[in-house]
PDB file of N, CA, C and O in Angstrom:
ATOM      1  N   MET A   1      -4.750  23.289  -0.357  1.00  0.00           N
ATOM      2  CA  MET A   1      -5.173  22.020   0.213  1.00  0.00           C
ATOM      3  C   MET A   1      -6.495  22.183   0.957  1.00  0.00           C
ATOM      4  O   MET A   1      -7.381  21.334   0.854  1.00  0.00           O
ATOM      5  N   ALA A   2      -6.623  23.265   1.698  1.00  0.00           N
ATOM      6  CA  ALA A   2      -7.863  23.513   2.434  1.00  0.00           C
ATOM      7  C   ALA A   2      -9.027  23.705   1.469  1.00  0.00           C
ATOM      8  O   ALA A   2     -10.141  23.254   1.737  1.00  0.00           O
ATOM      9  N   ALA A   3      -8.771  24.375   0.346  1.00  0.00           N
ATOM     10  CA  ALA A   3      -9.828  24.589  -0.645  1.00  0.00           C
ATOM     11  C   ALA A   3     -10.283  23.258  -1.243  1.00  0.00           C
ATOM     12  O   ALA A   3     -11.473  23.055  -1.484  1.00  0.00           O
ATOM     13  N   LEU A   4      -9.335  22.359  -1.480  1.00  0.00           N
ATOM     14  CA  LEU A   4      -9.666  21.049  -2.027  1.00  0.00           C
ATOM     15  C   LEU A   4     -10.508  20.244  -1.038  1.00  0.00           C
ATOM     16  O   LEU A   4     -11.483  19.600  -1.425  1.00  0.00           O
ATOM     17  N   LYS A   5     -10.125  20.286   0.246  1.00  0.00           N
ATOM     18  CA  LYS A   5     -10.906  19.583   1.277  1.00  0.00           C
ATOM     19  C   LYS A   5     -12.317  20.152   1.372  1.00  0.00           C
ATOM     20  O   LYS A   5     -13.282  19.406   1.538  1.00  0.00           O
ATOM     21  N   ALA A   6     -12.437  21.471   1.267  1.00  0.00           N
ATOM     22  CA  ALA A   6     -13.751  22.106   1.321  1.00  0.00           C
ATOM     23  C   ALA A   6     -14.602  21.689   0.124  1.00  0.00           C
ATOM     24  O   ALA A   6     -15.807  21.474   0.259  1.00  0.00           O
ATOM     25  N   GLU A   7     -13.978  21.577  -1.041  1.00  0.00           N
ATOM     26  CA  GLU A   7     -14.700  21.141  -2.239  1.00  0.00           C
ATOM     27  C   GLU A   7     -15.169  19.700  -2.090  1.00  0.00           C
ATOM     28  O   GLU A   7     -16.305  19.384  -2.442  1.00  0.00           O
ATOM     29  N   PHE A   8     -14.305  18.813  -1.568  1.00  0.00           N
ATOM     30  CA  PHE A   8     -14.709  17.429  -1.325  1.00  0.00           C
ATOM     31  C   PHE A   8     -15.877  17.380  -0.339  1.00  0.00           C
ATOM     32  O   PHE A   8     -16.836  16.638  -0.554  1.00  0.00           O
ATOM     33  N   ALA A   9     -15.804  18.153   0.725  1.00  0.00           N
ATOM     34  CA  ALA A   9     -16.869  18.173   1.733  1.00  0.00           C
ATOM     35  C   ALA A   9     -18.179  18.643   1.111  1.00  0.00           C
ATOM     36  O   ALA A   9     -19.234  18.076   1.395  1.00  0.00           O
ATOM     37  N   ARG A  10     -18.125  19.675   0.266  1.00  0.00           N
ATOM     38  CA  ARG A  10     -19.324  20.194  -0.381  1.00  0.00           C
ATOM     39  C   ARG A  10     -19.954  19.129  -1.287  1.00  0.00           C
ATOM     40  O   ARG A  10     -21.167  18.917  -1.264  1.00  0.00           O
ATOM     41  N   LYS A  11     -19.107  18.464  -2.087  1.00  0.00           N
ATOM     42  CA  LYS A  11     -19.623  17.429  -2.992  1.00  0.00           C
ATOM     43  C   LYS A  11     -20.178  16.236  -2.218  1.00  0.00           C
ATOM     44  O   LYS A  11     -21.236  15.705  -2.557  1.00  0.00           O
ATOM     45  N   ASP A  12     -19.459  15.821  -1.179  1.00  0.00           N
ATOM     46  CA  ASP A  12     -19.937  14.692  -0.371  1.00  0.00           C
ATOM     47  C   ASP A  12     -21.267  15.032   0.289  1.00  0.00           C
ATOM     48  O   ASP A  12     -22.160  14.187   0.367  1.00  0.00           O
ATOM     49  N   ASP A  13     -21.399  16.267   0.762  1.00  0.00           N
ATOM     50  CA  ASP A  13     -22.634  16.717   1.381  1.00  0.00           C
ATOM     51  C   ASP A  13     -23.778  16.657   0.380  1.00  0.00           C
ATOM     52  O   ASP A  13     -24.876  16.209   0.712  1.00  0.00           O
ATOM     53  N   GLU A  14     -23.523  17.109  -0.851  1.00  0.00           N
ATOM     54  CA  GLU A  14     -24.549  17.076  -1.901  1.00  0.00           C
ATOM     55  C   GLU A  14     -24.995  15.644  -2.188  1.00  0.00           C
ATOM     56  O   GLU A  14     -26.190  15.366  -2.289  1.00  0.00           O
ATOM     57  N   VAL A  15     -24.020  14.735  -2.317  1.00  0.00           N
ATOM     58  CA  VAL A  15     -24.338  13.344  -2.621  1.00  0.00           C
ATOM     59  C   VAL A  15     -25.193  12.746  -1.512  1.00  0.00           C
ATOM     60  O   VAL A  15     -26.229  12.137  -1.780  1.00  0.00           O
ATOM     61  N   CYS A  16     -24.765  12.918  -0.281  1.00  0.00           N
ATOM     62  CA  CYS A  16     -25.477  12.294   0.837  1.00  0.00           C
ATOM     63  C   CYS A  16     -26.869  12.896   1.030  1.00  0.00           C
ATOM     64  O   CYS A  16     -27.818  12.167   1.320  1.00  0.00           O
ATOM     65  N   LYS A  17     -27.005  14.215   0.874  1.00  0.00           N
ATOM     66  CA  LYS A  17     -28.331  14.841   0.959  1.00  0.00           C
ATOM     67  C   LYS A  17     -29.193  14.378  -0.213  1.00  0.00           C
ATOM     68  O   LYS A  17     -30.407  14.226  -0.074  1.00  0.00           O
ATOM     69  N   GLY A  18     -28.564  14.156  -1.366  1.00  0.00           N
ATOM     70  CA  GLY A  18     -29.286  13.668  -2.529  1.00  0.00           C
ATOM     71  C   GLY A  18     -29.875  12.282  -2.295  1.00  0.00           C
ATOM     72  O   GLY A  18     -30.892  11.930  -2.892  1.00  0.00           O
ATOM     73  N   TYR A  19     -29.248  11.505  -1.440  1.00  0.00           N
ATOM     74  CA  TYR A  19     -29.791  10.195  -1.068  1.00  0.00           C
ATOM     75  C   TYR A  19     -30.904  10.317  -0.024  1.00  0.00           C
ATOM     76  O   TYR A  19     -31.554   9.328   0.316  1.00  0.00           O
ATOM     77  N   GLY A  20     -31.118  11.520   0.475  1.00  0.00           N
ATOM     78  CA  GLY A  20     -32.153  11.734   1.480  1.00  0.00           C
ATOM     79  C   GLY A  20     -31.649  11.720   2.907  1.00  0.00           C
ATOM     80  O   GLY A  20     -32.439  11.813   3.846  1.00  0.00           O
ATOM     81  N   ALA A  21     -30.345  11.604   3.083  1.00  0.00           N
ATOM     82  CA  ALA A  21     -29.781  11.587   4.434  1.00  0.00           C
ATOM     83  C   ALA A  21     -29.748  13.006   4.999  1.00  0.00           C
ATOM     84  O   ALA A  21     -29.415  13.960   4.295  1.00  0.00           O
ATOM     85  N   LYS A  22     -30.087  13.124   6.240  1.00  0.00           N
ATOM     86  CA  LYS A  22     -30.105  14.433   6.906  1.00  0.00           C
ATOM     87  C   LYS A  22     -28.835  14.595   7.746  1.00  0.00           C
ATOM     88  O   LYS A  22     -28.461  13.678   8.477  1.00  0.00           O
ATOM     89  N   PRO A  23     -28.161  15.765   7.649  1.00  0.00           N
ATOM     90  CA  PRO A  23     -26.942  15.993   8.426  1.00  0.00           C
ATOM     91  C   PRO A  23     -27.179  15.712   9.913  1.00  0.00           C
ATOM     92  O   PRO A  23     -28.204  16.077  10.490  1.00  0.00           O
ATOM     93  N   GLY A  24     -26.181  15.046  10.505  1.00  0.00           N
ATOM     94  CA  GLY A  24     -26.242  14.722  11.922  1.00  0.00           C
ATOM     95  C   GLY A  24     -26.810  13.343  12.208  1.00  0.00           C
ATOM     96  O   GLY A  24     -26.685  12.848  13.328  1.00  0.00           O
ATOM     97  N   THR A  25     -27.436  12.708  11.215  1.00  0.00           N
ATOM     98  CA  THR A  25     -27.988  11.373  11.435  1.00  0.00           C
ATOM     99  C   THR A  25     -26.902  10.324  11.169  1.00  0.00           C
ATOM    100  O   THR A  25     -25.907  10.593  10.496  1.00  0.00           O
ATOM    101  N   ASP A  26     -27.121   9.124  11.715  1.00  0.00           N
ATOM    102  CA  ASP A  26     -26.152   8.047  11.517  1.00  0.00           C
ATOM    103  C   ASP A  26     -25.962   7.733  10.041  1.00  0.00           C
ATOM    104  O   ASP A  26     -24.834   7.527   9.594  1.00  0.00           O
ATOM    105  N   ILE A  27     -27.051   7.692   9.278  1.00  0.00           N
ATOM    106  CA  ILE A  27     -26.955   7.337   7.860  1.00  0.00           C
ATOM    107  C   ILE A  27     -26.173   8.407   7.085  1.00  0.00           C
ATOM    108  O   ILE A  27     -25.440   8.088   6.149  1.00  0.00           O
ATOM    109  N   TYR A  28     -26.334   9.672   7.480  1.00  0.00           N
ATOM    110  CA  TYR A  28     -25.584  10.756   6.835  1.00  0.00           C
ATOM    111  C   TYR A  28     -24.083  10.601   7.129  1.00  0.00           C
ATOM    112  O   TYR A  28     -23.253  10.748   6.232  1.00  0.00           O
ATOM    113  N   ILE A  29     -23.752  10.310   8.368  1.00  0.00           N
ATOM    114  CA  ILE A  29     -22.345  10.141   8.754  1.00  0.00           C
ATOM    115  C   ILE A  29     -21.744   8.944   8.027  1.00  0.00           C
ATOM    116  O   ILE A  29     -20.612   9.008   7.548  1.00  0.00           O
ATOM    117  N   GLN A  30     -22.503   7.848   7.944  1.00  0.00           N
ATOM    118  CA  GLN A  30     -22.022   6.672   7.222  1.00  0.00           C
ATOM    119  C   GLN A  30     -21.820   6.987   5.744  1.00  0.00           C
ATOM    120  O   GLN A  30     -20.850   6.537   5.134  1.00  0.00           O
ATOM    121  N   CYS A  31     -22.729   7.752   5.178  1.00  0.00           N
ATOM    122  CA  CYS A  31     -22.606   8.149   3.775  1.00  0.00           C
ATOM    123  C   CYS A  31     -21.342   8.974   3.553  1.00  0.00           C
ATOM    124  O   CYS A  31     -20.592   8.731   2.607  1.00  0.00           O
ATOM    125  N   ARG A  32     -21.113   9.942   4.421  1.00  0.00           N
ATOM    126  CA  ARG A  32     -19.912  10.788   4.285  1.00  0.00           C
ATOM    127  C   ARG A  32     -18.647   9.954   4.417  1.00  0.00           C
ATOM    128  O   ARG A  32     -17.684  10.168   3.682  1.00  0.00           O
ATOM    129  N   MET A  33     -18.641   8.999   5.352  1.00  0.00           N
ATOM    130  CA  MET A  33     -17.469   8.134   5.518  1.00  0.00           C
ATOM    131  C   MET A  33     -17.278   7.275   4.264  1.00  0.00           C
ATOM    132  O   MET A  33     -16.147   7.063   3.826  1.00  0.00           O
ATOM    133  N   HIS A  34     -18.372   6.783   3.689  1.00  0.00           N
ATOM    134  CA  HIS A  34     -18.285   5.981   2.470  1.00  0.00           C
ATOM    135  C   HIS A  34     -17.724   6.821   1.315  1.00  0.00           C
ATOM    136  O   HIS A  34     -16.892   6.339   0.546  1.00  0.00           O
ATOM    137  N   GLN A  35     -18.170   8.053   1.196  1.00  0.00           N
ATOM    138  CA  GLN A  35     -17.680   8.929   0.126  1.00  0.00           C
ATOM    139  C   GLN A  35     -16.175   9.164   0.270  1.00  0.00           C
ATOM    140  O   GLN A  35     -15.444   9.125  -0.720  1.00  0.00           O
ATOM    141  N   ALA A  36     -15.714   9.406   1.489  1.00  0.00           N
ATOM    142  CA  ALA A  36     -14.285   9.644   1.725  1.00  0.00           C
ATOM    143  C   ALA A  36     -13.480   8.381   1.431  1.00  0.00           C
ATOM    144  O   ALA A  36     -12.406   8.456   0.834  1.00  0.00           O
ATOM    145  N   LYS A  37     -13.993   7.216   1.849  1.00  0.00           N
ATOM    146  CA  LYS A  37     -13.283   5.955   1.596  1.00  0.00           C
ATOM    147  C   LYS A  37     -13.221   5.661   0.107  1.00  0.00           C
ATOM    148  O   LYS A  37     -12.182   5.230  -0.394  1.00  0.00           O
ATOM    149  N   ALA A  38     -14.317   5.885  -0.608  1.00  0.00           N
ATOM    150  CA  ALA A  38     -14.326   5.643  -2.050  1.00  0.00           C
ATOM    151  C   ALA A  38     -13.303   6.541  -2.748  1.00  0.00           C
ATOM    152  O   ALA A  38     -12.615   6.099  -3.668  1.00  0.00           O
ATOM    153  N   ARG A  39     -13.202   7.793  -2.315  1.00  0.00           N
ATOM    154  CA  ARG A  39     -12.227   8.718  -2.904  1.00  0.00           C
ATOM    155  C   ARG A  39     -10.800   8.259  -2.583  1.00  0.00           C
ATOM    156  O   ARG A  39      -9.933   8.284  -3.456  1.00  0.00           O
ATOM    157  N   ASP A  40     -10.554   7.843  -1.345  1.00  0.00           N
ATOM    158  CA  ASP A  40      -9.227   7.350  -0.961  1.00  0.00           C
ATOM    159  C   ASP A  40      -8.860   6.093  -1.741  1.00  0.00           C
ATOM    160  O   ASP A  40      -7.724   5.953  -2.195  1.00  0.00           O
ATOM    161  N   ASP A  41      -9.825   5.170  -1.901  1.00  0.00           N
ATOM    162  CA  ASP A  41      -9.569   3.948  -2.660  1.00  0.00           C
ATOM    163  C   ASP A  41      -9.226   4.266  -4.107  1.00  0.00           C
ATOM    164  O   ASP A  41      -8.318   3.660  -4.676  1.00  0.00           O
ATOM    165  N   ALA A  42      -9.945   5.212  -4.709  1.00  0.00           N
ATOM    166  CA  ALA A  42      -9.668   5.607  -6.097  1.00  0.00           C
ATOM    167  C   ALA A  42      -8.286   6.242  -6.210  1.00  0.00           C
ATOM    168  O   ALA A  42      -7.547   5.962  -7.154  1.00  0.00           O
ATOM    169  N   ASP A  43      -7.935   7.097  -5.248  1.00  0.00           N
ATOM    170  CA  ASP A  43      -6.598   7.718  -5.255  1.00  0.00           C
ATOM    171  C   ASP A  43      -5.516   6.662  -5.125  1.00  0.00           C
ATOM    172  O   ASP A  43      -4.511   6.710  -5.835  1.00  0.00           O
ATOM    173  N   ASN A  44      -5.712   5.704  -4.218  1.00  0.00           N
ATOM    174  CA  ASN A  44      -4.716   4.644  -4.011  1.00  0.00           C
ATOM    175  C   ASN A  44      -4.576   3.766  -5.249  1.00  0.00           C
ATOM    176  O   ASN A  44      -3.465   3.377  -5.610  1.00  0.00           O
ATOM    177  N   ALA A  45      -5.693   3.450  -5.902  1.00  0.00           N
ATOM    178  CA  ALA A  45      -5.640   2.639  -7.118  1.00  0.00           C
ATOM    179  C   ALA A  45      -4.891   3.382  -8.217  1.00  0.00           C
ATOM    180  O   ALA A  45      -4.112   2.781  -8.955  1.00  0.00           O
ATOM    181  N   PHE A  46      -5.123   4.680  -8.327  1.00  0.00           N
ATOM    182  CA  PHE A  46      -4.426   5.473  -9.330  1.00  0.00           C
ATOM    183  C   PHE A  46      -2.922   5.483  -9.061  1.00  0.00           C
ATOM    184  O   PHE A  46      -2.121   5.289  -9.976  1.00  0.00           O
ATOM    185  N   MET A  47      -2.547   5.710  -7.811  1.00  0.00           N
ATOM    186  CA  MET A  47      -1.120   5.767  -7.474  1.00  0.00           C
ATOM    187  C   MET A  47      -0.446   4.416  -7.704  1.00  0.00           C
ATOM    188  O   MET A  47       0.703   4.363  -8.143  1.00  0.00           O
ATOM    189  N   ALA A  48      -1.151   3.329  -7.413  1.00  0.00           N
ATOM    190  CA  ALA A  48      -0.582   1.994  -7.607  1.00  0.00           C
ATOM    191  C   ALA A  48      -0.396   1.679  -9.084  1.00  0.00           C
ATOM    192  O   ALA A  48       0.448   0.855  -9.436  1.00  0.00           O
ATOM    193  N   SER A  49      -1.171   2.320  -9.952  1.00  0.00           N
ATOM    194  CA  SER A  49      -1.076   2.039 -11.386  1.00  0.00           C
ATOM    195  C   SER A  49       0.019   2.844 -12.074  1.00  0.00           C
ATOM    196  O   SER A  49       0.333   2.591 -13.237  1.00  0.00           O
ATOM    197  N   GLN A  50       0.599   3.801 -11.378  1.00  0.00           N
ATOM    198  CA  GLN A  50       1.618   4.654 -11.972  1.00  0.00           C
ATOM    199  C   GLN A  50       2.986   3.984 -11.915  1.00  0.00           C
ATOM    200  O   GLN A  50       3.337   3.387 -10.896  1.00  0.00           O
ATOM    201  N   PRO A  51       3.766   4.074 -12.995  1.00  0.00           N
ATOM    202  CA  PRO A  51       5.102   3.474 -12.969  1.00  0.00           C
ATOM    203  C   PRO A  51       6.031   4.242 -12.033  1.00  0.00           C
ATOM    204  O   PRO A  51       5.885   5.448 -11.832  1.00  0.00           O
ATOM    205  N   VAL A  52       6.967   3.528 -11.480  1.00  0.00           N
ATOM    206  CA  VAL A  52       7.984   4.144 -10.634  1.00  0.00           C
ATOM    207  C   VAL A  52       9.203   4.363 -11.510  1.00  0.00           C
ATOM    208  O   VAL A  52       9.731   3.416 -12.094  1.00  0.00           O
ATOM    209  N   ILE A  53       9.648   5.594 -11.604  1.00  0.00           N
ATOM    210  CA  ILE A  53      10.779   5.927 -12.463  1.00  0.00           C
ATOM    211  C   ILE A  53      11.989   6.207 -11.584  1.00  0.00           C
ATOM    212  O   ILE A  53      11.943   7.048 -10.685  1.00  0.00           O
ATOM    213  N   VAL A  54      13.061   5.496 -11.856  1.00  0.00           N
ATOM    214  CA  VAL A  54      14.306   5.676 -11.123  1.00  0.00           C
ATOM    215  C   VAL A  54      15.362   6.104 -12.120  1.00  0.00           C
ATOM    216  O   VAL A  54      15.583   5.426 -13.124  1.00  0.00           O
ATOM    217  N   ASN A  55      16.013   7.218 -11.854  1.00  0.00           N
ATOM    218  CA  ASN A  55      17.057   7.711 -12.741  1.00  0.00           C
ATOM    219  C   ASN A  55      18.403   7.400 -12.115  1.00  0.00           C
ATOM    220  O   ASN A  55      18.831   8.068 -11.174  1.00  0.00           O
ATOM    221  N   ASN A  56      19.074   6.375 -12.647  1.00  0.00           N
ATOM    222  CA  ASN A  56      20.389   5.991 -12.148  1.00  0.00           C
ATOM    223  C   ASN A  56      21.506   6.477 -13.048  1.00  0.00           C
ATOM    224  O   ASN A  56      22.654   6.056 -12.898  1.00  0.00           O
ATOM    225  N   SER A  57      21.188   7.349 -13.972  1.00  0.00           N
ATOM    226  CA  SER A  57      22.203   7.782 -14.928  1.00  0.00           C
ATOM    227  C   SER A  57      22.825   9.125 -14.566  1.00  0.00           C
ATOM    228  O   SER A  57      23.572   9.692 -15.363  1.00  0.00           O
ATOM    229  N   GLY A  58      22.533   9.635 -13.388  1.00  0.00           N
ATOM    230  CA  GLY A  58      23.076  10.930 -12.982  1.00  0.00           C
ATOM    231  C   GLY A  58      24.590  10.904 -12.884  1.00  0.00           C
ATOM    232  O   GLY A  58      25.182   9.860 -12.609  1.00  0.00           O
ATOM    233  N   GLY A  59      25.217  12.052 -13.109  1.00  0.00           N
ATOM    234  CA  GLY A  59      26.668  12.126 -13.098  1.00  0.00           C
ATOM    235  C   GLY A  59      27.276  12.130 -11.713  1.00  0.00           C
ATOM    236  O   GLY A  59      28.438  11.758 -11.555  1.00  0.00           O
ATOM    237  N   SER A  60      26.531  12.535 -10.716  1.00  0.00           N
ATOM    238  CA  SER A  60      27.104  12.596  -9.373  1.00  0.00           C
ATOM    239  C   SER A  60      26.801  11.312  -8.619  1.00  0.00           C
ATOM    240  O   SER A  60      25.816  10.629  -8.900  1.00  0.00           O
ATOM    241  N   GLN A  61      27.641  11.000  -7.679  1.00  0.00           N
ATOM    242  CA  GLN A  61      27.477   9.800  -6.878  1.00  0.00           C
ATOM    243  C   GLN A  61      26.464  10.075  -5.762  1.00  0.00           C
ATOM    244  O   GLN A  61      26.462  11.164  -5.188  1.00  0.00           O
ATOM    245  N   PRO A  62      25.608   9.104  -5.453  1.00  0.00           N
ATOM    246  CA  PRO A  62      24.664   9.325  -4.358  1.00  0.00           C
ATOM    247  C   PRO A  62      25.401   9.401  -3.022  1.00  0.00           C
ATOM    248  O   PRO A  62      26.507   8.884  -2.866  1.00  0.00           O
ATOM    249  N   SER A  63      24.757  10.054  -2.076  1.00  0.00           N
ATOM    250  CA  SER A  63      25.384  10.211  -0.763  1.00  0.00           C
ATOM    251  C   SER A  63      25.291   8.933   0.062  1.00  0.00           C
ATOM    252  O   SER A  63      25.980   8.798   1.072  1.00  0.00           O
ATOM    253  N   THR A  64      24.454   8.005  -0.354  1.00  0.00           N
ATOM    254  CA  THR A  64      24.334   6.739   0.351  1.00  0.00           C
ATOM    255  C   THR A  64      24.871   5.625  -0.539  1.00  0.00           C
ATOM    256  O   THR A  64      24.800   5.732  -1.763  1.00  0.00           O
ATOM    257  N   PRO A  65      25.400   4.573   0.043  1.00  0.00           N
ATOM    258  CA  PRO A  65      25.918   3.481  -0.782  1.00  0.00           C
ATOM    259  C   PRO A  65      24.789   2.794  -1.539  1.00  0.00           C
ATOM    260  O   PRO A  65      23.643   2.797  -1.088  1.00  0.00           O
ATOM    261  N   GLY A  66      25.112   2.200  -2.696  1.00  0.00           N
ATOM    262  CA  GLY A  66      24.128   1.498  -3.492  1.00  0.00           C
ATOM    263  C   GLY A  66      23.616   0.254  -2.784  1.00  0.00           C
ATOM    264  O   GLY A  66      24.283  -0.298  -1.909  1.00  0.00           O
ATOM    265  N   LEU A  67      22.455  -0.167  -3.165  1.00  0.00           N
ATOM    266  CA  LEU A  67      21.873  -1.365  -2.573  1.00  0.00           C
ATOM    267  C   LEU A  67      22.543  -2.600  -3.151  1.00  0.00           C
ATOM    268  O   LEU A  67      22.850  -2.651  -4.342  1.00  0.00           O
ATOM    269  N   GLN A  68      22.764  -3.569  -2.322  1.00  0.00           N
ATOM    270  CA  GLN A  68      23.370  -4.826  -2.741  1.00  0.00           C
ATOM    271  C   GLN A  68      22.299  -5.906  -2.724  1.00  0.00           C
ATOM    272  O   GLN A  68      21.419  -5.896  -1.863  1.00  0.00           O
ATOM    273  N   PRO A  69      22.367  -6.845  -3.679  1.00  0.00           N
ATOM    274  CA  PRO A  69      21.373  -7.921  -3.663  1.00  0.00           C
ATOM    275  C   PRO A  69      21.528  -8.789  -2.421  1.00  0.00           C
ATOM    276  O   PRO A  69      22.629  -8.968  -1.899  1.00  0.00           O
ATOM    277  N   ILE A  70      20.426  -9.312  -1.972  1.00  0.00           N
ATOM    278  CA  ILE A  70      20.424 -10.192  -0.800  1.00  0.00           C
ATOM    279  C   ILE A  70      20.625 -11.622  -1.285  1.00  0.00           C
ATOM    280  O   ILE A  70      19.896 -12.097  -2.157  1.00  0.00           O
ATOM    281  N   ALA A  71      21.604 -12.296  -0.725  1.00  0.00           N
ATOM    282  CA  ALA A  71      21.879 -13.684  -1.110  1.00  0.00           C
ATOM    283  C   ALA A  71      20.738 -14.580  -0.628  1.00  0.00           C
ATOM    284  O   ALA A  71      20.175 -14.374   0.447  1.00  0.00           O
ATOM    285  N   GLN A  72      20.416 -15.572  -1.447  1.00  0.00           N
ATOM    286  CA  GLN A  72      19.381 -16.520  -1.062  1.00  0.00           C
ATOM    287  C   GLN A  72      19.884 -17.369   0.102  1.00  0.00           C
ATOM    288  O   GLN A  72      21.055 -17.746   0.127  1.00  0.00           O
ATOM    289  N   PRO A  73      19.023 -17.672   1.055  1.00  0.00           N
ATOM    290  CA  PRO A  73      19.453 -18.480   2.197  1.00  0.00           C
ATOM    291  C   PRO A  73      19.710 -19.922   1.776  1.00  0.00           C
ATOM    292  O   PRO A  73      19.094 -20.432   0.840  1.00  0.00           O
ATOM    293  N   THR A  74      20.621 -20.560   2.477  1.00  0.00           N
ATOM    294  CA  THR A  74      20.875 -21.978   2.265  1.00  0.00           C
ATOM    295  C   THR A  74      19.855 -22.755   3.069  1.00  0.00           C
ATOM    296  O   THR A  74      19.650 -22.495   4.255  1.00  0.00           O
ATOM    297  N   ARG A  75      19.215 -23.717   2.410  1.00  0.00           N
ATOM    298  CA  ARG A  75      18.207 -24.531   3.079  1.00  0.00           C
ATOM    299  C   ARG A  75      18.753 -25.940   3.231  1.00  0.00           C
ATOM    300  O   ARG A  75      19.214 -26.543   2.262  1.00  0.00           O
ATOM    301  N   CYS A  76      18.699 -26.455   4.428  1.00  0.00           N
ATOM    302  CA  CYS A  76      19.225 -27.794   4.718  1.00  0.00           C
ATOM    303  C   CYS A  76      18.141 -28.654   5.346  1.00  0.00           C
ATOM    304  O   CYS A  76      17.244 -28.169   6.036  1.00  0.00           O
ATOM    305  N   GLN A  77      18.258 -29.949   5.081  1.00  0.00           N
ATOM    306  CA  GLN A  77      17.340 -30.910   5.669  1.00  0.00           C
ATOM    307  C   GLN A  77      18.167 -32.072   6.190  1.00  0.00           C
ATOM    308  O   GLN A  77      18.975 -32.643   5.458  1.00  0.00           O
ATOM    309  N   SER A  78      17.968 -32.418   7.439  1.00  0.00           N
ATOM    310  CA  SER A  78      18.688 -33.537   8.053  1.00  0.00           C
ATOM    311  C   SER A  78      17.737 -34.703   8.226  1.00  0.00           C
ATOM    312  O   SER A  78      16.574 -34.535   8.593  1.00  0.00           O
ATOM    313  N   MET A  79      18.275 -35.926   7.943  1.00  0.00           N
ATOM    314  CA  MET A  79      17.460 -37.128   8.071  1.00  0.00           C
ATOM    315  C   MET A  79      18.234 -38.171   8.852  1.00  0.00           C
ATOM    316  O   MET A  79      19.419 -38.397   8.605  1.00  0.00           O
ATOM    317  N   ASN A  80      17.564 -38.795   9.784  1.00  0.00           N
ATOM    318  CA  ASN A  80      18.149 -39.881  10.562  1.00  0.00           C
ATOM    319  C   ASN A  80      18.165 -41.122   9.667  1.00  0.00           C
ATOM    320  O   ASN A  80      17.117 -41.575   9.209  1.00  0.00           O
ATOM    321  N   VAL A  81      19.351 -41.665   9.424  1.00  0.00           N
ATOM    322  CA  VAL A  81      19.463 -42.850   8.566  1.00  0.00           C
ATOM    323  C   VAL A  81      19.726 -44.106   9.380  1.00  0.00           C
ATOM    324  O   VAL A  81      20.029 -45.155   8.811  1.00  0.00           O
ATOM    325  N   GLY A  82      19.618 -44.023  10.666  1.00  0.00           N
ATOM    326  CA  GLY A  82      19.765 -45.181  11.536  1.00  0.00           C
ATOM    327  C   GLY A  82      21.181 -45.335  12.056  1.00  0.00           C
ATOM    328  O   GLY A  82      22.115 -44.705  11.561  1.00  0.00           O
ATOM    329  N   MET A  83      21.324 -46.199  13.081  1.00  0.00           N
ATOM    330  CA  MET A  83      22.623 -46.493  13.675  1.00  0.00           C
ATOM    331  C   MET A  83      23.287 -45.215  14.189  1.00  0.00           C
ATOM    332  O   MET A  83      24.514 -45.113  14.190  1.00  0.00           O
ATOM    333  N   GLY A  84      22.481 -44.235  14.629  1.00  0.00           N
ATOM    334  CA  GLY A  84      23.050 -43.000  15.171  1.00  0.00           C
ATOM    335  C   GLY A  84      23.635 -42.078  14.119  1.00  0.00           C
ATOM    336  O   GLY A  84      24.355 -41.140  14.460  1.00  0.00           O
ATOM    337  N   ARG A  85      23.340 -42.322  12.833  1.00  0.00           N
ATOM    338  CA  ARG A  85      23.890 -41.488  11.760  1.00  0.00           C
ATOM    339  C   ARG A  85      22.804 -40.553  11.230  1.00  0.00           C
ATOM    340  O   ARG A  85      21.629 -40.910  11.149  1.00  0.00           O
ATOM    341  N   VAL A  86      23.238 -39.345  10.872  1.00  0.00           N
ATOM    342  CA  VAL A  86      22.337 -38.336  10.294  1.00  0.00           C
ATOM    343  C   VAL A  86      22.981 -37.832   9.018  1.00  0.00           C
ATOM    344  O   VAL A  86      24.166 -37.500   9.003  1.00  0.00           O
ATOM    345  N   HIS A  87      22.195 -37.774   7.935  1.00  0.00           N
ATOM    346  CA  HIS A  87      22.651 -37.179   6.682  1.00  0.00           C
ATOM    347  C   HIS A  87      21.979 -35.821   6.539  1.00  0.00           C
ATOM    348  O   HIS A  87      20.780 -35.676   6.775  1.00  0.00           O
ATOM    349  N   THR A  88      22.767 -34.838   6.152  1.00  0.00           N
ATOM    350  CA  THR A  88      22.231 -33.489   5.946  1.00  0.00           C
ATOM    351  C   THR A  88      22.451 -33.106   4.498  1.00  0.00           C
ATOM    352  O   THR A  88      23.560 -33.219   3.976  1.00  0.00           O
ATOM    353  N   TYR A  89      21.377 -32.647   3.842  1.00  0.00           N
ATOM    354  CA  TYR A  89      21.424 -32.206   2.455  1.00  0.00           C
ATOM    355  C   TYR A  89      21.092 -30.720   2.425  1.00  0.00           C
ATOM    356  O   TYR A  89      20.127 -30.277   3.047  1.00  0.00           O
ATOM    357  N   CYS A  90      21.896 -29.960   1.699  1.00  0.00           N
ATOM    358  CA  CYS A  90      21.679 -28.523   1.597  1.00  0.00           C
ATOM    359  C   CYS A  90      21.580 -28.122   0.128  1.00  0.00           C
ATOM    360  O   CYS A  90      22.210 -28.727  -0.740  1.00  0.00           O
ATOM    361  N   ASN A  91      20.787 -27.105  -0.131  1.00  0.00           N
ATOM    362  CA  ASN A  91      20.718 -26.539  -1.478  1.00  0.00           C
ATOM    363  C   ASN A  91      20.647 -25.035  -1.402  1.00  0.00           C
ATOM    364  O   ASN A  91      20.583 -24.367  -2.434  1.00  0.00           O
TER     365      ASN A  91
END
């Protein structure tokens, strides 16, 4: 992991110096931050594009209970129909 971080730092340094930014300057720091953000965004986009595989066919029972579907809430609307009466409709 440390070797990978060092490689990213070396490449980012090359890119930013290639733009003419000098280490220690604000523009160099902004460039390095942009390079790291672009790499993180690309990693996140890649991970989001990967399918999630769930294997529920195993022979052993899981140690936690299975998930149960959540029932849809009942929605009601009450309307004053006059003479002190209220009608409530639910779906």
